[in-house]
C-alpha positions as CSV (number, residue, x, y, z in Angstrom):
1,M,26.3,160.7,172.2
2,T,29.2,158.5,171.2
3,T,29.1,155.7,168.5
4,T,31.8,153.2,167.8
5,L,32.2,152.3,164.1
6,R,34.4,150.0,162.1
7,I,35.2,151.2,158.6
8,V,36.8,149.0,155.9
9,H,37.7,150.8,152.7
10,N,38.9,148.6,149.9
11,T,40.2,150.3,146.7
12,G,42.8,149.9,144.0
13,F,43.5,149.4,140.4
14,T,43.3,146.5,137.9
15,Y,45.8,147.1,135.1
16,S,45.2,146.0,131.5
17,N,48.7,144.4,131.5
18,L,51.7,144.1,133.8
19,V,53.1,147.5,135.0
20,S,56.7,147.7,136.2
21,D,56.5,150.6,138.7
22,S,53.7,152.6,140.5
23,F,53.8,155.5,142.9
24,N,50.8,156.3,145.0
25,E,49.4,158.3,147.9
26,I,46.3,157.4,150.0
27,R,44.2,159.7,152.2
28,M,41.8,157.2,153.7
29,S,42.8,157.1,157.4
30,P,40.3,159.0,159.7
31,L,41.8,161.8,161.7
32,Y,42.3,162.1,165.5
33,T,40.1,165.0,166.4
34,P,38.2,166.1,169.6
35,Q,35.2,164.2,168.2
36,Q,37.1,161.1,166.9
37,L,39.2,158.6,169.0
38,I,41.0,156.1,166.9
39,R,41.0,152.7,168.6
40,E,42.6,150.6,165.9
41,R,43.9,151.2,162.3
42,N,45.5,148.9,159.8
43,V,46.7,149.8,156.3
44,S,47.3,146.8,154.0
45,I,48.7,147.2,150.5
46,T,49.2,144.3,148.0
47,P,51.7,143.7,146.6
48,R,53.7,144.8,149.6
49,P,55.5,148.1,148.8
50,W,58.0,150.5,150.3
51,S,55.9,153.0,152.2
52,T,56.0,156.0,154.5
53,E,53.4,158.0,156.5
54,Y,53.1,161.8,157.2
55,I,50.6,164.5,157.9
56,D,50.3,166.8,154.8
57,Y,50.1,170.6,154.7
58,W,46.4,170.6,155.2
59,G,46.4,168.2,158.2
60,T,45.4,165.0,156.5
61,H,47.1,161.7,157.2
62,V,48.9,160.3,154.1
63,T,50.4,157.0,153.3
64,A,52.8,157.2,150.3
65,F,54.2,154.1,148.7
66,E,56.1,152.8,145.8
67,L,56.1,149.4,143.9
68,H,59.1,148.4,141.8
69,E,58.1,144.9,140.7
70,P,55.8,143.7,137.9
71,H,52.1,143.7,139.0
72,D,48.7,143.6,137.3
73,Q,46.7,144.7,140.3
74,L,47.0,147.0,143.3
75,L,44.8,146.5,146.4
76,V,44.6,148.9,149.3
77,R,42.7,148.1,152.4
78,V,42.3,150.5,155.3
79,S,40.5,149.2,158.3
80,T,39.7,151.6,161.2
81,T,37.8,151.3,164.4
82,L,37.0,154.5,166.2
83,D,34.7,156.3,168.6
84,V,32.8,159.2,167.1
85,E,31.0,161.9,169.1
86,A,28.4,164.3,167.6
87,S,29.8,167.6,166.4
88,V,30.2,170.4,168.9
89,S,30.1,173.2,166.3
90,E,28.6,176.4,167.8
91,Q,27.2,179.4,166.1
92,T,28.7,182.8,167.0
93,T,27.8,186.4,166.4
94,M,30.8,187.1,164.0
95,T,29.8,189.4,161.2
96,L,31.2,189.7,157.6
97,E,33.1,192.8,158.6
98,E,34.7,191.0,161.6
99,V,35.7,188.0,159.6
100,T,37.9,190.2,157.4
101,E,40.3,190.5,160.3
102,F,41.2,186.8,159.7
103,H,41.7,187.0,155.9
104,D,45.5,187.0,156.1
105,R,45.5,184.0,158.4
106,W,43.1,181.9,156.3
107,N,43.9,183.4,152.9
108,E,44.3,179.9,151.3
109,F,40.7,179.1,152.2
110,L,39.5,182.3,150.3
111,E,40.9,181.3,146.9
112,L,38.2,181.1,144.1
113,S,39.8,178.4,142.0
114,R,38.0,177.2,138.8
115,T,36.8,174.1,140.7
116,V,34.9,176.1,143.4
117,D,34.0,179.3,141.5
118,P,30.2,179.5,142.0
119,G,29.5,181.4,138.8
120,D,27.6,184.6,138.4
121,D,24.1,183.4,139.3
122,L,25.0,181.7,142.6
123,A,27.4,184.5,143.5
124,Q,24.6,187.1,143.1
125,R,22.2,185.0,145.1
126,A,24.8,184.6,147.9
127,A,25.3,188.3,147.9
128,S,21.6,188.9,148.3
129,I,21.5,186.5,151.2
130,A,24.5,188.3,152.8
131,A,22.8,191.7,152.4
132,N,19.8,190.4,154.5
133,S,21.7,188.4,157.2
134,A,23.4,189.6,160.4
135,T,26.1,187.0,161.0
136,V,28.5,184.7,159.2
137,D,26.6,181.7,160.4
138,E,23.2,183.0,159.3
139,I,24.6,183.7,155.9
140,A,26.3,180.3,155.5
141,L,23.3,178.3,156.8
142,R,20.9,180.1,154.5
143,I,23.2,179.4,151.5
144,C,23.5,175.8,152.5
145,S,19.7,175.5,152.7
146,M,19.2,177.3,149.4
147,I,21.7,174.9,147.6
148,Y,20.0,171.9,149.2
149,E,16.6,173.0,148.1
150,D,17.6,173.9,144.5
151,M,20.0,171.0,143.8
152,T,19.0,167.4,143.0
153,Y,21.3,164.7,144.3
154,S,22.0,162.7,141.2
155,P,24.9,160.1,141.1
156,G,26.5,160.0,137.7
157,A,25.4,163.6,136.8
158,T,28.9,164.8,137.4
159,E,32.5,163.5,137.5
160,V,35.3,164.0,140.0
161,S,36.8,166.6,137.6
162,S,33.5,168.6,137.3
163,V,33.4,172.2,138.5
164,A,30.9,173.9,140.8
165,S,29.5,176.3,138.2
166,D,28.5,173.4,135.9
167,A,26.8,171.5,138.7
168,W,24.8,174.7,139.6
169,E,23.9,175.3,136.0
170,N,22.4,171.8,135.7
171,R,21.2,171.8,139.3
172,Q,22.4,168.2,139.7
173,G,25.4,166.6,141.5
174,V,26.7,164.7,144.4
175,C,28.2,165.6,147.8
176,Q,31.5,166.8,146.2
177,D,29.5,169.3,144.1
178,Y,27.3,170.5,147.0
179,S,30.4,171.1,149.0
180,H,32.3,172.9,146.2
181,L,29.2,175.1,145.7
182,V,29.0,176.1,149.3
183,V,32.8,176.6,149.6
184,G,32.8,178.8,146.5
185,A,29.7,180.9,147.5
186,L,31.2,181.6,151.0
187,R,34.6,182.5,149.7
188,Y,33.0,184.9,147.2
189,L,31.6,186.7,150.2
190,G,34.9,186.7,152.0
191,I,34.1,183.9,154.4
192,P,37.0,181.4,154.8
193,A,35.7,177.9,153.9
194,R,37.3,174.5,153.5
195,Y,36.4,171.1,152.0
196,V,36.1,168.1,154.3
197,S,36.3,164.4,153.1
198,G,35.2,161.4,155.1
199,Y,32.5,158.7,155.4
200,V,28.9,158.7,156.4
201,M,26.6,155.9,157.6
202,P,23.9,155.7,154.9
203,R,21.1,155.4,157.5
204,K,20.8,156.2,161.2
205,E,18.8,153.1,162.1
206,V,21.7,150.6,161.7
207,Q,21.8,148.1,164.6
208,V,24.8,147.2,166.7
209,G,26.8,144.5,164.9
210,E,25.2,145.3,161.5
211,T,27.4,145.9,158.5
212,V,26.2,148.2,155.7
213,S,27.6,149.5,152.5
214,G,28.9,152.9,153.5
215,E,29.8,155.9,151.4
216,S,32.7,158.2,150.9
217,H,31.3,161.7,151.7
218,A,32.1,165.4,151.7
219,W,31.0,168.3,153.7
220,V,32.2,171.8,154.6
221,Q,33.6,174.0,157.4
222,W,33.5,177.8,157.5
223,F,35.3,180.1,159.9
224,N,33.2,181.9,162.5
225,G,35.9,182.4,165.0
226,D,36.3,178.6,165.0
227,W,35.6,176.1,162.3
228,F,31.9,175.3,162.0
229,S,31.1,172.0,160.3
230,Y,28.0,171.5,158.1
231,D,26.8,168.9,155.7
232,P,25.1,170.7,152.8
233,T,24.1,167.5,151.0
234,N,21.9,166.5,153.9
235,D,21.3,170.0,155.2
236,C,22.5,169.1,158.7
237,I,25.3,169.4,161.2
238,P,27.5,166.3,161.0
239,G,26.7,163.8,163.7
240,E,28.2,160.7,165.2
241,H,27.7,158.9,161.9
242,H,30.0,161.3,160.1
243,V,33.7,160.3,160.1
244,M,36.3,162.9,159.1
245,V,39.3,161.8,157.0
246,G,40.7,164.9,155.3
247,Q,40.5,168.6,154.9
248,G,41.7,171.1,152.3
249,R,40.8,173.8,149.8
250,E,38.8,171.4,147.5
251,Y,38.5,167.8,146.5
252,N,41.9,167.7,144.7
253,D,43.6,168.2,148.1
254,V,42.0,165.1,149.7
255,V,41.8,162.5,146.8
256,P,41.5,159.1,148.6
257,L,43.9,157.3,146.2
258,R,46.1,159.1,143.7
259,G,49.1,157.8,141.8
260,M,50.9,157.1,138.6
261,F,52.4,154.0,136.9
262,S,54.7,153.0,134.1
263,G,54.9,150.0,131.8
264,G,51.2,149.5,131.4
265,S,48.6,150.8,128.9
266,G,45.5,151.3,131.1
267,S,43.8,150.7,134.5
268,E,40.4,150.3,136.0
269,M,39.7,151.5,139.6
270,F,37.5,149.6,142.1
271,V,36.1,150.9,145.4
272,S,34.0,149.5,148.3
273,V,33.3,150.9,151.8
274,N,31.8,148.8,154.5
275,M,30.7,150.3,157.9
276,T,29.8,148.4,161.0
277,K,28.2,149.8,164.1
278,V,30.2,148.3,166.9
279,R,28.3,150.0,169.8
């Protein structure tokens, strides 16, 4: 099934006083993938800066830009219209022993950084699941379901700088935390796993032509001979309402808007995402 969506992501900063220079990167443009056909994309930045575009090391589309004039606000608007097909992720019979043959190739997706380190309790539970499961997919799916059942989705319970082990200790978090927990648990077992950023339609019953307040979202992929996508926050395989933007080791690799400025004393960030079902 194919769905056509229009996504408008507005974000930026309001500065407490005039800043003289700012340097920024945005990762807000959906990727071309076998499941995503980009029909139209427009990136608008106010004030108008010098800018360049490139694909980063992890495969995410980046717009980098600089402003060298006094400004008290920065507004970024990325509008994308695209066709999205449901995921074609398929389970395989790959085992934990067999996946070790790919450790050298995917070693960067095996790193247990402080951000994704699951902590002793979750690591032990993941090891117990692995001991009683036959394949990589069976292990990963059971870990996702366990985290989904034990965690409570709670906006405001964590921050973008929070680490997985703290979210697990409190059993509360948002999609970023769910994804970091799964990534960390899988890497602890030796299964290459990566973090995916994107958007998700908040409900499936949206009518054609209807615009709703969308959400930035995160999910995971693990290696089973190919990359298998899964949304642990909703305990499901991503469908035609999931739009992939970036991929990396963890959230810090795919931050939607990141930058620095000089000449000012503070800033406040604003964000809105609107999604329209075109057909």
